[in-house]
C-alpha positions in Angstrom: -0.4 76.8 165.0 -2.7 75.4 162.4 -1.0 75.7 159.7 2.2 73.7 162.3 -0.3 71.1 162.8 -1.0 70.6 159.5 2.4 69.9 158.9 2.3 67.3 161.5 -0.8 65.7 159.7 1.8 65.4 156.8 4.1 63.5 159.4 1.6 61.6 160.8 0.5 60.2 157.0 4.4 59.9 155.9 7.0 59.5 158.0 4.7 58.2 160.8 4.2 55.0 158.5 7.8 54.6 157.6 8.5 54.6 161.2 6.0 52.2 162.1 7.5 50.2 160.1 11.0 50.6 161.1 10.0 50.0 164.6 9.4 46.4 163.9 13.0 45.8 162.9 14.0 44.6 159.3 10.9 46.9 157.9 9.0 43.9 159.3 11.0 41.2 157.3 13.1 38.3 158.6 15.8 39.5 156.1 17.2 42.3 158.1 20.1 42.7 155.5 17.7 43.6 152.9 16.4 46.4 155.1 19.6 47.4 156.1 20.8 48.2 152.4 17.9 49.7 151.8 17.9 52.3 154.4 21.9 52.6 153.7 20.8 53.9 150.2 18.3 55.9 151.5 20.3 57.5 154.4 23.4 58.2 152.1 20.9 60.0 149.4 19.1 61.5 152.5 22.5 63.1 153.4 23.8 64.6 149.8 20.4 66.2 148.5 19.7 67.6 151.9 22.8 69.8 152.0 21.3 71.5 149.3 17.7 70.8 150.1 17.0 74.5 151.5 17.8 75.9 148.1 15.4 73.9 146.5 12.7 74.6 149.0 13.3 78.2 148.8 13.4 77.9 145.1 10.0 75.6 144.2 8.5 76.8 147.6 6.8 75.2 150.5 3.5 73.4 149.1 5.6 72.0 145.9 9.0 71.0 148.3 6.4 68.8 150.6 4.3 67.1 148.0 7.2 65.8 146.1 9.1 64.8 149.3 5.8 63.0 150.7 5.3 61.2 147.4 8.6 58.8 147.5 7.2 57.2 151.1 4.4 55.2 149.3 6.7 54.0 146.8 9.3 52.9 149.4 6.3 51.1 151.2 5.2 49.6 147.9 8.6 48.1 147.2 7.9 45.7 150.4 4.6 44.3 148.8 6.6 43.1 145.7 9.6 41.9 147.7 6.7 39.4 149.5 6.4 38.0 146.0 9.4 38.2 144.3 12.4 38.5 146.7 13.2 41.7 144.5 15.6 43.0 146.9 16.9 45.5 144.0 13.5 47.1 143.9 13.7 47.8 147.8 17.1 49.0 147.8 16.3 51.4 144.9 13.1 52.9 146.3 15.0 53.5 149.3 17.4 55.6 147.7 14.8 57.5 145.6 12.8 57.9 149.7 16.3 59.5 150.4 16.2 62.4 147.6 12.2 62.5 148.7 12.7 62.8 152.5 15.3 65.4 152.1 12.7 68.0 150.6 10.2 66.6 152.9 11.9 67.6 156.0 13.4 70.6 154.8 10.3 71.9 154.4 8.9 70.7 157.3 11.6 71.8 159.7 11.2 75.2 158.0 7.8 75.8 158.6 8.1 74.3 162.1 10.6 76.7 163.0 9.6 80.2 161.7 6.1 80.2 162.2 5.8 80.2 165.6 7.1 83.1 167.7 10.5 82.7 169.8 8.8 81.9 173.1 6.8 79.0 171.3 9.0 77.0 169.2 9.3 74.3 171.9 5.2 74.1 171.7 5.7 74.1 168.0 8.2 71.3 168.1 5.8 69.5 170.4 2.4 69.8 168.2 4.4 68.3 165.2 6.3 65.4 167.3 3.0 64.5 168.7 0.9 64.5 165.6 3.7 63.0 164.1 4.2 59.8 166.4 0.7 59.5 166.6 0.9 58.3 163.1 3.5 55.7 164.1 1.7 54.3 167.1 -1.5 53.8 165.1 0.3 52.0 162.6 1.9 50.1 165.2 -1.2 49.4 166.4 -2.0 47.9 163.2 0.5 45.7 162.6 0.1 44.5 166.6 -3.5 43.1 165.6 -2.4 41.6 162.2 0.4 39.7 163.9 -0.8 38.6 167.0 -1.8 35.5 166.3 0.8 35.0 163.4 3.6 32.4 163.5 5.1 34.4 160.6 8.3 36.3 161.6 7.9 38.7 158.4 4.9 40.9 157.6 1.7 40.1 154.9 0.4 42.4 152.4 -2.1 43.7 154.1 -0.4 46.3 156.3 1.9 47.6 153.7 -1.4 48.2 151.6 -2.8 50.5 154.6 0.5 52.2 155.3 0.8 52.8 151.0 -2.7 54.2 150.6 -2.3 56.5 154.1 1.3 57.7 152.7 -0.2 59.0 149.6 -2.9 60.6 151.4 -0.5 62.7 153.7 1.2 63.8 150.1 -2.1 65.2 149.7 -2.5 67.1 152.5 0.2 69.4 151.4 -1.8 71.0 149.0 -4.1 72.3 152.2 -1.2 74.6 153.3 -1.5 78.6 153.3 1.4 80.5 151.3 4.3 81.1 153.7 3.9 84.5 152.9 0.5 85.4 153.7 1.1 83.8 157.6 1.2 86.6 160.1 2.6 85.4 163.7 0.7 86.0 167.3 3.2 89.0 167.4 2.2 90.7 164.3 5.1 90.2 162.5 5.0 88.4 159.4 7.4 85.3 158.0 9.9 86.5 155.8 10.2 84.7 152.5 11.7 86.0 149.8 9.3 87.5 147.0 11.5 86.4 144.1 14.6 84.6 144.1 17.1 82.9 141.9 19.3 79.5 142.0 22.3 81.6 142.1 21.2 83.9 145.0 19.8 80.8 146.9 23.0 79.1 146.6 25.2 82.5 147.6 22.8 82.5 150.5 23.7 78.9 151.5 27.5 80.2 151.4 27.1 83.4 153.5 25.3 81.7 156.0 28.4 78.9 156.1 30.8 82.1 156.4 28.9 84.4 158.6 27.8 81.9 161.1 30.4 79.0 161.7 29.2 78.5 165.1 26.8 76.1 163.2 29.5 73.6 162.4 29.9 72.4 166.5 26.4 71.6 165.9 27.3 69.1 163.2 27.8 66.3 165.9 24.6 66.6 167.5 23.1 66.5 163.9 24.6 63.2 163.2 24.2 61.6 166.4 20.6 61.9 166.3 19.9 59.0 163.6 23.2 57.3 164.2 21.5 55.5 167.3 18.6 54.0 165.0 20.6 51.2 163.6 21.2 49.8 167.3 17.9 50.1 168.8 16.0 49.3 165.3 17.8 46.5 163.2 20.2 45.1 166.1 18.0 44.9 169.5 14.6 44.9 168.7 14.7 42.3 165.7 17.2 39.8 167.4 15.9 40.2 170.8 11.8 39.7 170.2 9.0 37.8 168.7 7.2 39.9 165.8 4.0 40.7 167.9 6.4 41.3 170.8 8.1 43.9 168.1 5.3 45.4 167.2 4.2 46.2 170.5 7.7 47.5 171.4 7.2 49.9 168.3 3.8 51.1 169.5 5.4 51.8 173.0 8.6 53.5 171.6 6.8 56.1 169.4 4.2 57.0 172.3 7.2 57.7 174.9 8.4 60.0 171.8 4.9 61.8 172.1 4.9 61.4 176.1 8.8 63.0 175.9 7.9 65.6 173.0 5.2 67.5 175.6 7.2 67.3 178.7 10.2 68.8 177.1 8.5 71.6 175.7 7.7 73.0 179.2 11.4 73.4 179.4 12.2 74.6 176.1 9.4 77.2 176.3 9.5 78.3 180.2 9.0 82.0 180.9 10.4 82.0 184.0 13.7 81.6 182.7 16.0 83.1 179.7 16.3 81.3 176.4 20.3 80.8 177.3 19.4 79.5 180.3 16.5 77.2 179.0 19.0 75.7 176.2 21.3 74.7 178.7 18.8 73.1 181.2 17.5 71.0 178.2 21.1 70.3 177.2 21.5 68.9 180.8 17.9 67.2 180.5 19.3 65.4 177.1 23.0 64.5 178.8 21.3 62.8 181.8 19.1 60.5 179.7 21.8 59.8 177.3 24.0 58.0 179.6 20.9 56.4 181.5 19.8 55.0 178.6 23.1 53.7 176.8 23.9 52.4 180.2 21.3 50.3 180.2 21.5 49.3 176.5 24.8 48.5 177.5 24.2 45.8 180.2 21.1 44.6 178.2 24.1 43.7 175.4 25.5 41.6 177.4 23.2 39.2 177.1 22.8 38.4 173.4 25.3 39.1 170.4 24.9 38.9 166.6 24.3 35.1 165.6 23.3 34.4 169.4 19.8 35.6 170.2 17.8 34.9 173.0 16.4 31.1 173.1 13.6 31.7 173.0 12.8 34.5 171.6 11.5 37.2 174.4 7.8 37.6 173.9 5.2 39.9 175.4 3.6 36.9 177.0 6.7 36.2 179.1 5.6 39.4 181.6 8.9 39.0 183.9 11.2 38.3 180.9 10.3 41.1 179.1 9.7 43.9 181.4 13.1 44.7 181.4 14.3 44.9 178.0 10.8 46.4 176.9 11.3 49.2 179.5 14.7 50.0 177.7 13.4 50.4 174.2 10.3 52.6 175.2 13.0 54.8 177.2 14.9 54.7 174.1 12.1 56.6 172.2 11.9 58.8 174.9 15.7 60.1 174.6 15.3 60.0 170.8 12.4 62.7 171.2 14.7 64.6 173.4 17.4 64.6 171.4 15.4 66.0 168.2 13.8 68.6 170.1 17.1 69.7 171.8 18.2 69.8 168.1 15.7 71.9 166.5 15.1 74.1 169.1 18.8 75.4 169.0 18.6 75.9 165.4 15.3 77.8 166.3 17.3 79.8 168.9 19.5 80.6 166.1 17.1 82.0 163.1 13.6 83.5 162.8 14.4 83.5 159.0 12.3 81.3 156.9 14.9 81.0 154.5 17.7 80.6 156.4 16.0 78.1 158.5 15.6 76.0 155.3 19.6 76.2 155.0 19.6 74.9 158.6 17.0 72.0 158.4 18.6 71.1 155.1 21.9 70.5 157.0 20.0 69.3 159.9 18.7 66.4 157.9 21.9 66.1 155.5 24.3 65.5 158.4 21.9 63.4 160.6 21.2 61.0 157.4 25.2 60.7 157.0 24.6 59.1 160.6 21.8 57.1 159.8 23.6 55.9 156.9 26.9 55.0 158.6 24.7 53.2 161.4 23.0 51.1 159.1 26.4 50.6 157.0 27.8 49.1 159.8 25.3 46.8 160.7 25.0 45.5 157.1 28.6 44.8 157.2 27.6 42.3 160.2 30.3 44.0 162.4 29.5 42.7 166.0 26.6 44.4 168.1 28.6 45.3 170.7 31.2 47.1 168.6 28.3 49.4 167.0 26.9 50.3 170.4 30.2 51.8 171.6 30.5 54.0 168.4 26.8 55.0 168.9 27.5 56.0 172.9 30.9 57.4 172.4 29.6 59.9 169.1 26.3 61.0 171.6 28.2 62.0 174.4 31.3 63.3 172.1 28.3 65.6 170.3 27.0 66.8 173.7 30.1 68.1 174.6 31.2 69.8 171.5 27.7 71.8 171.3 28.6 73.4 174.6 30.3 76.6 173.1 27.0 77.1 171.0 24.9 77.5 174.2 27.5 79.4 175.8 28.8 82.4 173.0 25.9 81.9 170.0 22.6 81.4 171.6 21.1 84.9 172.7 17.7 85.7 174.6 16.0 87.1 171.1 17.2 87.5 167.3 17.3 90.6 165.4 15.9 89.7 161.7 19.0 92.0 160.7 21.6 89.9 162.0 20.7 86.9 160.1 20.6 87.8 156.3 21.5 85.1 153.8 20.3 85.9 150.6 21.4 89.1 149.1 18.5 91.8 148.7 16.6 90.2 151.7 17.5 93.6 154.0 15.2 95.4 152.0 12.5 93.2 152.4 12.8 92.7 156.2 12.9 96.7 156.7 9.5 96.8 154.7 7.5 94.0 156.5 8.9 95.1 159.8 7.5 98.8 159.0 3.9 96.7 158.1 4.2 95.2 161.1 4.7 98.1 163.5 1.8 100.0 161.6 -0.6 96.8 161.3 -0.4 96.3 165.1 1.1 100.0 166.8 3.4 97.3 168.9 7.1 96.8 168.2 7.6 93.2 168.6 10.0 92.3 171.3 12.6 90.8 168.8 12.5 94.1 166.9 13.4 96.1 169.8 17.5 94.9 169.3 17.3 95.3 165.4 19.9 97.8 163.9 19.8 101.5 164.3 19.8 101.2 160.7 16.5 99.9 160.3 
């Protein structure tokens, strides 16, 4: 769990700072269209590279993959410093595309560690640890923004917040060097993290193919993955920058990410409950997410009726308008709460499918690929200046459909434990798994729960 927490600190300093800027709407700029185009490029590249980012991770290793991925955040933030002085939109968009490539590597490595290091009963807790530390970065970043903009009459950020965030994100890249080699990590039940001792590009691409061929249930999870970033466009670029003043947007961002921390902590008790089976936990988690989806997006629809593109509230809602701010501000807070629930459910579902680091890297890559395609689609709709109500309707419909499509996975694919030999992807891994299993039993004298269900040939 120390290694999991360290991954959380990398998230704290890199995507945490990115989220603090995103929470302001438009990256802290008046012209949100530049940010929308940059995000479209970001998520398009993110989606393209993430499809085989698991292959890259398994070849380069966790530390190097995480470091390369983290460096992209500093470049992206630096582009906004440049934009403040020369209005060079092309640099911002290009840095967004580069960050898309880097972020696909970062999040694939993060997902592989977060889901493969803990034992099966602690995967919800592992997500909560990472998500709380990660979003604490966005909370602190938003607090910095709020302090620097509280008395400002401007509607865009100065250089100071961007410089602070750029330095912090580079420190996050340096944190990756502190990680242990995954092959030296031993779980609390005595089992090792299964990592290929030697691998080739060919073997990894074969493994990617075998994953889809032998486990087609994963395809039913793709709409769930797609929706997990699709809703960001309406929340971050339609609602927040259109309705609120800059300093209120900074406060909203702080509350949004803090709500994610609270949601991740509370939801972990559901996803890791010892009172019910894993399949029952996942079904209960589905019900919680489903109910919050209708509540949050029903409230968003009611709020959308009060403004439209080109017709913002007059005057803009400010935090000093306590009664006027209460409703929209609370909605934005619950939007953050819902975001964490959706992400936690998706990650827990992947964790329920596998314990193998190689396979989880593939799954995390698919997750970020499809998720980023959703993000690109959402921001592309905003870049095309579609009516806000159209964007909201498309988002709500997509989320509702995803929740129904994933039900067969919960009913027929999720089991109460996972046998290591049932999830082999890379050729030759069977021998490695058997050897590691024998070492674990010899070292502890105990057969871990998931190994009791292994094929008799083990």
